C-alpha positions as CSV (number, residue, x, y, z in Angstrom):
1,M,0.0,0.0,0.0
2,L,2.8,2.5,1.0
3,R,4.6,1.7,-2.3
4,W,1.4,2.5,-4.2
5,I,0.9,5.8,-2.3
6,L,4.5,6.8,-3.0
7,G,4.2,5.8,-6.6
8,G,1.0,7.9,-6.9
9,L,2.6,10.9,-5.3
10,L,5.6,10.7,-7.6
11,A,3.3,10.4,-10.5
12,L,1.4,13.5,-9.3
13,V,4.6,15.4,-8.9
14,G,5.7,14.4,-12.3
15,L,2.4,15.5,-13.8
16,V,2.6,18.9,-12.1
17,A,6.2,19.3,-13.3
18,L,5.1,18.4,-16.8
19,L,2.2,20.8,-16.7
20,G,4.5,23.5,-15.3
21,A,7.1,22.9,-18.1
22,G,4.3,23.0,-20.6
23,A,3.0,26.3,-19.2
24,Y,6.5,27.7,-19.2
25,F,7.2,27.0,-22.8
26,A,3.7,28.2,-23.8
27,L,4.4,31.6,-22.0
28,K,8.1,31.9,-23.0
29,R,8.8,34.8,-25.3
30,P,11.8,35.1,-27.6
31,D,13.9,38.2,-28.0
32,I,12.8,40.7,-30.6
33,P,15.5,41.8,-33.0
34,Y,16.7,45.4,-32.7
35,E,15.9,46.0,-36.3
36,T,12.3,45.1,-35.7
37,L,12.1,47.3,-32.6
38,A,13.8,50.2,-34.4
39,A,11.2,50.1,-37.1
40,R,8.5,50.5,-34.5
41,Y,10.1,52.9,-32.0
42,E,12.6,55.1,-33.7
43,S,11.6,58.6,-34.7
44,A,13.0,61.0,-37.2
45,A,15.2,62.4,-34.5
46,S,16.7,59.0,-33.5
47,R,20.5,58.9,-33.6
48,Y,23.1,56.4,-32.4
49,V,26.7,56.7,-31.0
50,E,29.2,54.0,-30.2
51,L,30.8,54.2,-26.8
52,P,34.0,52.5,-25.4
53,G,33.2,49.0,-24.1
54,G,30.7,48.1,-26.8
55,V,27.6,50.2,-25.8
56,R,25.7,51.6,-28.7
57,V,23.5,54.4,-27.4
58,H,20.2,55.4,-29.0
59,Y,19.4,59.1,-28.4
60,R,17.5,62.1,-29.7
61,D,18.9,65.6,-29.9
62,E,16.0,68.0,-30.4
63,G,14.7,71.5,-29.8
64,Q,16.8,74.7,-30.2
65,A,20.2,73.6,-31.5
66,N,21.8,76.7,-30.0
67,G,19.8,76.7,-26.8
68,P,21.0,75.8,-23.3
69,P,21.4,72.0,-23.3
70,L,19.1,69.9,-21.1
71,L,20.0,66.2,-20.8
72,L,17.2,63.7,-19.7
73,I,17.6,60.3,-18.1
74,H,14.6,57.9,-17.9
75,G,13.7,55.5,-15.2
76,F,13.9,51.7,-14.7
77,S,12.4,49.7,-17.6
78,A,11.3,52.9,-19.4
79,S,12.9,54.6,-22.4
80,L,13.5,58.1,-23.8
81,H,9.9,58.1,-24.9
82,T,8.9,59.1,-21.4
83,W,10.3,62.6,-22.1
84,E,8.4,63.3,-25.3
85,P,5.9,65.6,-23.5
86,W,8.8,67.7,-22.1
87,V,10.5,67.8,-25.5
88,A,7.4,69.2,-27.1
89,R,7.0,71.9,-24.4
90,L,10.7,72.9,-23.8
91,G,12.2,72.4,-27.2
92,D,11.3,76.0,-28.3
93,E,13.9,77.3,-25.9
94,Y,16.3,74.5,-25.0
95,R,18.4,71.9,-26.7
96,V,16.7,68.8,-25.3
97,I,18.8,65.6,-25.4
98,S,17.3,62.3,-24.3
99,L,19.0,58.8,-24.3
100,D,18.2,55.2,-23.7
101,L,20.3,53.6,-20.9
102,P,21.9,50.1,-21.5
103,G,19.2,47.4,-21.3
104,H,16.5,50.0,-22.1
105,G,14.9,51.3,-25.3
106,L,17.0,50.8,-28.4
107,T,20.5,51.0,-26.7
108,R,22.6,47.9,-27.2
109,A,25.0,46.6,-24.6
110,P,27.6,43.8,-25.0
111,A,27.0,40.3,-23.7
112,G,27.9,40.2,-20.0
113,Y,27.4,43.9,-19.4
114,A,27.6,44.6,-15.7
115,A,24.7,46.9,-15.0
116,S,24.6,49.3,-12.0
117,I,23.8,52.9,-11.2
118,E,27.5,53.7,-11.4
119,A,27.8,51.9,-14.8
120,F,24.9,53.9,-16.1
121,R,26.5,57.1,-14.7
122,D,29.6,56.3,-16.6
123,V,27.7,55.7,-19.8
124,V,26.1,59.1,-19.4
125,R,29.6,60.6,-18.9
126,E,31.0,59.0,-22.1
127,F,27.8,60.0,-24.0
128,A,28.2,63.7,-22.9
129,R,31.8,63.6,-24.0
130,T,30.9,62.4,-27.5
131,Q,28.3,65.2,-27.8
132,G,30.7,67.9,-26.6
133,L,28.5,68.6,-23.5
134,T,30.7,70.4,-21.0
135,Q,28.0,72.2,-19.0
136,F,24.3,71.3,-19.1
137,A,21.2,70.9,-17.0
138,L,20.6,67.3,-16.0
139,A,17.2,65.8,-15.2
140,G,16.5,62.2,-14.2
141,S,13.2,60.3,-13.5
142,S,13.0,57.6,-10.8
143,M,16.1,55.4,-11.3
144,G,17.3,58.0,-13.8
145,G,17.2,60.5,-10.9
146,N,19.5,58.2,-9.0
147,V,21.9,58.2,-12.0
148,A,21.5,62.0,-12.2
149,W,22.4,62.8,-8.6
150,E,25.3,60.3,-8.7
151,Y,26.5,62.1,-11.9
152,A,26.3,65.5,-10.2
153,L,28.3,64.2,-7.3
154,A,31.0,62.8,-9.6
155,Y,31.1,65.7,-12.1
156,P,29.7,68.8,-10.4
157,E,31.6,71.1,-12.7
158,Q,29.5,69.9,-15.7
159,V,26.0,70.2,-14.1
160,N,24.8,73.7,-13.9
161,A,21.3,72.6,-12.8
162,L,19.9,69.4,-11.4
163,I,16.3,68.2,-11.7
164,L,15.2,65.2,-9.7
165,V,11.8,63.8,-10.8
166,D,10.4,61.3,-8.3
167,A,14.1,60.2,-8.0
168,S,15.1,57.1,-6.2
169,G,18.2,56.6,-4.0
170,W,17.1,56.6,-0.4
171,Q,16.8,53.4,1.5
172,D,13.1,52.5,1.7
173,T,12.2,51.5,5.3
174,R,8.4,51.8,5.0
175,P,6.5,48.8,6.4
176,E,4.0,49.2,3.5
177,V,6.8,48.6,0.9
178,A,5.4,45.1,0.9
179,D,2.5,46.5,-1.1
180,E,4.6,47.4,-4.1
181,P,3.5,46.1,-7.5
182,Q,3.6,42.3,-7.8
183,V,5.9,42.5,-10.9
184,F,8.7,44.0,-8.8
185,K,8.3,41.4,-6.0
186,L,8.6,38.5,-8.5
187,L,11.6,40.0,-10.3
188,R,13.5,40.5,-7.1
189,N,13.0,36.8,-6.1
190,P,16.4,35.2,-7.0
191,T,14.7,32.0,-8.0
192,L,11.6,33.3,-9.8
193,G,13.2,36.3,-11.4
194,P,15.3,34.5,-14.0
195,I,12.2,32.5,-15.0
196,M,9.8,35.5,-15.0
197,I,11.9,37.6,-17.4
198,Q,11.5,34.9,-20.0
199,L,7.7,34.8,-19.9
200,D,4.9,36.9,-21.2
201,S,4.8,39.6,-18.6
202,S,2.1,41.8,-20.2
203,R,-0.4,41.5,-17.3
204,L,2.2,42.2,-14.6
205,V,3.7,45.1,-16.6
206,R,0.3,46.6,-16.9
207,Q,-0.2,46.4,-13.2
208,G,3.2,48.0,-12.6
209,L,2.4,50.8,-15.0
210,E,-1.0,51.5,-13.6
211,A,0.5,51.7,-10.2
212,S,2.8,54.4,-11.5
213,F,0.0,56.8,-12.4
214,Y,-2.7,58.4,-10.2
215,D,-5.0,57.9,-13.2
216,P,-4.5,54.3,-14.4
217,A,-6.6,55.0,-17.5
218,L,-3.5,56.7,-18.9
219,V,-1.9,53.3,-19.4
220,D,-3.1,52.3,-22.9
221,D,-2.2,49.4,-25.1
222,A,0.4,51.4,-27.1
223,M,2.3,52.2,-23.8
224,L,2.0,48.7,-22.6
225,N,3.3,47.2,-25.9
226,R,6.2,49.6,-25.9
227,Y,7.4,48.6,-22.5
228,V,6.9,44.9,-23.0
229,Q,8.5,44.8,-26.5
230,L,11.5,47.0,-25.8
231,A,12.3,44.8,-22.7
232,R,12.6,41.9,-25.2
233,A,15.5,43.4,-27.1
234,P,18.5,41.1,-27.0
235,G,20.2,41.3,-23.6
236,H,17.7,43.7,-22.1
237,R,15.9,41.2,-19.8
238,E,19.2,40.1,-18.3
239,I,20.2,43.8,-17.5
240,L,16.7,44.6,-16.1
241,L,17.1,41.5,-13.9
242,Q,20.5,42.6,-12.7
243,M,19.1,45.9,-11.6
244,T,16.1,44.5,-9.8
245,L,18.2,41.9,-7.9
246,G,20.7,44.6,-6.9
247,F,18.0,47.2,-6.1
248,R,18.5,46.9,-2.3
249,A,22.3,46.8,-2.4
250,R,23.0,50.3,-3.9
251,N,25.1,53.1,-2.6
252,F,22.2,54.8,-1.0
253,A,21.7,58.6,-0.6
254,T,22.6,60.1,2.8
255,P,22.5,63.7,4.0
256,E,26.3,63.6,4.2
257,R,26.8,62.5,0.6
258,L,24.2,64.9,-0.9
259,S,25.5,67.9,1.1
260,A,28.3,68.1,-1.6
261,L,25.7,69.1,-4.2
262,R,26.0,72.9,-4.7
263,M,24.3,73.4,-8.1
264,P,20.8,74.7,-8.3
265,T,18.4,71.8,-7.8
266,L,14.8,71.3,-8.4
267,V,13.1,68.3,-6.7
268,M,9.8,67.2,-8.1
269,T,7.3,64.5,-6.9
270,G,3.8,63.4,-7.3
271,D,1.7,63.4,-4.1
272,T,0.4,59.9,-4.6
273,D,3.6,58.2,-5.9
274,R,3.4,54.5,-4.9
275,L,6.9,53.6,-6.1
276,V,9.1,56.3,-4.6
277,P,7.3,57.9,-1.6
278,P,7.0,61.7,-1.6
279,E,8.8,61.6,1.7
280,H,12.0,60.8,-0.3
281,A,11.6,64.0,-2.3
282,Q,11.5,65.9,1.0
283,Q,14.7,64.1,2.1
284,F,16.4,65.3,-1.1
285,H,15.1,68.8,-0.5
286,S,16.4,68.8,3.1
287,A,19.8,67.3,2.2
288,I,20.6,69.6,-0.8
289,A,21.1,73.1,0.3
290,G,19.1,75.7,-1.5
291,S,17.1,73.2,-3.5
292,E,13.5,73.8,-4.4
293,L,10.6,71.3,-4.0
294,V,7.5,71.1,-6.2
295,T,4.7,68.6,-5.4
296,F,2.0,67.9,-8.0
297,E,-1.4,67.0,-6.7
298,A,-3.3,64.0,-7.9
299,T,-0.1,62.7,-9.6
300,G,1.8,59.5,-9.4
301,H,5.3,58.5,-10.2
302,I,5.7,59.9,-13.7
303,P,4.6,63.6,-13.7
304,Q,6.4,64.3,-17.0
305,E,3.7,62.1,-18.6
306,E,0.8,62.5,-16.2
307,K,1.1,66.3,-15.7
308,P,3.1,67.4,-18.7
309,E,2.0,71.0,-18.7
310,E,2.5,71.6,-15.0
311,S,5.8,69.7,-14.8
312,A,7.3,71.2,-17.9
313,G,6.2,74.6,-16.7
314,A,7.9,74.2,-13.4
315,V,11.1,73.1,-15.2
316,R,10.9,76.1,-17.5
317,D,10.5,78.6,-14.6
318,F,13.3,77.0,-12.7
319,L,15.8,76.9,-15.7
320,Y,14.9,80.4,-16.7
321,R,15.9,81.6,-13.2
322,V,19.1,79.6,-12.8
323,I,20.3,79.5,-16.4
324,E,19.5,83.1,-17.4
325,G,21.2,84.3,-14.2
326,S,24.2,82.0,-14.5
327,A,27.6,82.5,-16.1
328,L,26.8,79.9,-18.8
329,A,29.1,80.6,-21.8
330,P,27.4,81.2,-25.1
331,L,27.1,78.1,-27.2
332,P,28.9,77.9,-30.6
333,E,26.7,78.6,-33.7
334,V,25.4,75.5,-35.4
335,D,25.6,75.2,-39.2
336,C,22.0,74.3,-40.1
337,D,23.1,73.1,-43.6
338,T,24.8,70.2,-42.1
339,D,23.5,69.7,-38.5
340,P,20.5,67.3,-38.3
341,R,19.2,69.1,-35.2
342,C,18.1,72.2,-37.2
C-alpha cells in the first residue's frame, strides 16, 4: 500500500512538473531583434553613437540647436519616450537631449554587461563627452534620478542645474513597501526572477504601469506594448534582472553624501507616488542646500507624462531663473546646412 501511495505521489509530482514545463514553454517569449524594434520605436530624431566598451546608445537631440542643453535620463524599464511631453514643451527654448540607458529602449550593450547605477552614470559621462557637452542641465526620473544625482556628485563642474523627478536613491524602510506592484516582487526573487523575465509579462507590466499613475486609465495598449516589447530586445531582460536583484544593495543617498551638491536643484514629486514615496523628495530637498521642492497634486510616479503642462512649466520657470542668471558661456553657432538638429 505504501509503495502505491509513494508511486501515486511521484506520478502526481511528475504531472505537475510536466504541466509546469508546458506552461513555461507556452508563455516563454523570444527576443525581438533590434531592427524590428527600431522600425517600431525610432523617430525621425533618432541617432546612435558607439561608446567604449561596446555600448551603442540610442538618443535624440531635439529643440533649439543653439539653446542651453538639457539632458534627460529615464527610469527603470522605461525609455527616452517618457520625455516626449517635455521635449514638445521645452524644445522651443532648450536643446533637449534624451537617451536610452543600456538594457533599455534601443540602446545595445555587449553580452555580460555589468549593470549598476554607477555603470549607467559612466555611460552618461561618455555620451556627454561624445556630444561635446561640458555644461548642461541634467534631469532624471526615478532610477534615472539616482543616476543624475550620482553624476552630479562625480562631475559637479558639468552640471549647472539638477532636476530630480520622483528620484530614487534613499533606502526605503516603510513597512508598507510590501504592497509594491507584484511584478517587482517577483523579479526580485532570485529563484523566480530568472524565470519570470523569459515569460509573457504583459499582465504584470500593466499592473506596474497602472501603479505608476494616479489615473491608471493613462496606461493604454500602445504604452504597454512599448514597455513589453523593448524589454525583449536582445540582452535587455538580463540587464533589467540585474538591476532588480541589486536594487537593495545600492550606494544609497545620505544627507552627508548629498551635502556636496551645490548646483541649483529642483526636486519634483507626485503626491500619490506609490513607487518612490513623496517623503523621499522631502529628504532630497532637506539634504541639498538651496534646493526647491514642487509637489504635484493627484499625480503618481511619472509627472512628465501625467502632468506634462505643469511639470514642464515648473522646469521652464526653474531653468529660466538659474540659467539666465548663470555664467553659462554662449554656445557655438550651429551650421544648419549640415547639422541634423536644425
